[in-house]
N, C-alpha and C positions, 0 to 999 in steps of 0.2 A: 844683258845684265840689267839694263834699265827696265825692261819688261818684267823681269823676275822681281825687281824691287817694287814695282807698282802693284804686281800681283800679291806680294807679301803684305804690302800696306792695306790692300783691299780686303784680304783675308782677316787681318787684325781688326779692321773697322767692323767687319761683319761679325767677328767673334765678340767684339765689345757690345754690338747691338743685341746679340743673343743673351749675353751675360746681363745686360740692362733689363731685358724682358724678364729674365729669371728673378731679378731682384724685385721686380714689381709684384711677384707672387709672395713675397715675405709675409704680408698680412694674412693672406689666405692660408699660407703654410702654418701660421700660428693657430688659426681656427682648427685646422686639421689635427694638429698636435693636441690641442686642448680637448677636442671631442674624443680623441683616442684615449687620452689620459683619464678622463672622467669615466669613459666607458669601461676600460679595463680595471679601473679602481672598483667600480660597482661589481663587475664580474668576480674579481678576486676576493673582495670583502664578503661576498655571499656564497663563495665556494661553488660557483656555477661551472660545472664541467662540460658545458656545451659550447662549441666554438661559435663566435659571432665576430663580425668585423664592423668597423665604424669609419664613416667617411663624410667629409664635408662636400656638399653639393652646391654648385652655383645657381641652382634653381631659385628663383626669386619668390616663389609661393611661401606663404607663412605656414610652414609644415615641417614635419619629420616623418619618415616612413620606415617600416621594416619590410623587406622583401622576403616573403614567407618561404619561397623555394630556396633562396641562397643564404638566408639568415644574415644578410647585410643590412646594416642600419645606416640610413642617411639623414643627416641634419641639414636642412635647406638654408641657404644664405638668407632667405627672406624672413626666417624666424629670429635671427640673431639680434636685430635692433630691438626686439621686444624683451630681451633677457638682460638683467642687470647684475647677475652674480653667477658664480659656479653652482650654487644651490639650484638656481632656476634652470641652468643648462642640464644639471644632473636630473632634474625632474623630467625633462624632455627625454633624455636618454634612458632613464630607468623605466619610463612608460614603454618605450620601444623595446627594451630588453625583455620586458614582460611578454610582449608579443613574440619575441624571438624564442623564448623558453617554450611557449605554447607550440610554435611552429616546429620545433624539434621533436614534438610527439608524433609526427607522422603525417602522411598525406590526408588521412580522413580528418584529423584535427584541423588541418589547414582549410579543408573544405567547409567545416563547421564554422570556423572563424570567419570565413568570407560570407557565409549565408546568415550569420547572426552576429554581425559586427558590433552592434550597440552593446550587447551583453559583454563582449570581450573588451570593449573600451572601458566599461566600469571595472571589470576584473583587472585590467592592466593598470588603471589608476591606483587601485588598492595595493596590488602587488608591487607597483612602483614605489609606493610609500614605504613598504617594508624594505625594499632594496636600498632606498635612500638612507633610512635610519641605520641600517647595518653597515653602510659605507661612510657614516659620519656626516651626512647632509641633513639639513633641516627640512622635514617633510612639508612644512607650511608653504614652502616654495612652490609645491605642486598646486596649491590653491592660487597663489599669487600669479604664477605663470599662466594657468588656464583662465583666470579672470581677465587677463589681457588679450588672449587670442581666441577663446572658444566662442563659437557662434551661438545664437539663441533661436533655433528653429521652433516652429509651433510643435506642441506635443504630439499632434496628429500627423506631422510631416513624415511620411514613410520613406521619402526619397533620400533623406539624409542618412549617411553611414555612421554618424556619430550622434550620441544623445545630446539633448539640450544642455547648454553651458550651466545653467543654474542647477540642473539635476546632478551633473557631475560634481560641481563644487560642494554641494550639500552632502553628497555621498562620501566624498573625500574627507570633508570636515567631520562627519559622524565617525568615520573609520579612525581618524586621528584621535578624536575625542574619546573613543572607547578603548583604544590600544596604546596611544602615546600622549596622554593628557598633559604631561609635563611640558610638551612643546607649546601648548596653548596657555598654560599658567604663566610660564616665563617665556614670553614670545618675542623673539628678536624682530619680528615683523609688525609689532603692535602699532608703530607709527608710520608704517609704509602706506603710501597713498593708495595702492591697489588692494591691499589687505583691508584697509578702512572701507573702501568701496564694497568689498565683499561682505563685511560686517553689516553695512547699511542695507544691502539688497537681500540679505538672508536673515534678517532679524527674527521673523516669525518661525522660519524653519529651524533656526538654531535654538530657539526657545523650546520647541517641541522635542528636540533632541536632548536638551538638558533635563527636561521633565521626565522623559523616558528613562534616562540612565540614572537619575537621582532616585527614582522610585526603586531601582534595583540596588541602591546603596553601593554602587561599584566605583564611584569616582569622588575625588575630593570636592568639597563645596566650592573651592576656589576656581574650579574649571568653568568660568563664566563666558569666556570668549573663544 
C-alpha cells in the first residue's frame, strides 16, 4: 500500500511538471492564434477560395516564408520584436498570402517564382497592399514594416533573392499613392519614427512620383506625403 501511495504521488508530481511546461507555452500559443486570426481574416475578406494554413515558427531568423508546395505560411519568432501592431503583422502575412495565391496556380508558376524571385517580391508587396485594404488594415504599415527589416543590397548584387529595400519601399509608396491616396493624406503613421525615416530617405523619389501623377491630374493636391 505504501508503495502504491508513493507511486501515486510520483505520478501526480510528474503530471504537475508536464502541466507547468504546457503553461509556459501560453505566450507562444497567443502568437499562433493571432497569426491565424489575421491570416484567415485576410483570406475571408478577400474571398480567397484557395486553402492556406498559418503557423508560428520558433525560428529566430527575421523572416516569414511561404512553402510553395504545401501552401503553408510560417511567421518566424525572430520577426515579431520588429512588429508594433496588428497592421504590421497583417503586412507580413498579406505579402506571404500573395505568394500562396501564386503558388496555387501550379507547378510551372512555382518554378517561375523560384527562378525570378525579385519580380514576385514586388508583385507580392503590391498585391499584399490590396489584401490589407480589403481586410481593413492600413497599407502604410507595409512601408513601416519593411523599412525596419528589409536589407539594402547593391543594385548589381545578383545573389540576393529579394530586391533592395529602397526599391521596394518606393514601389509600395507609389502603388498606395496611385490607388489609395487617402491613406497618405490622413495618415495614422505620420508621427511614426520609422515612417518619418522612410520620408527622409526617399525624399527625391517621392518628389518624382508626385510630379508624375500630378501631371496626369489623377490625385488630389493634398497627397504630399
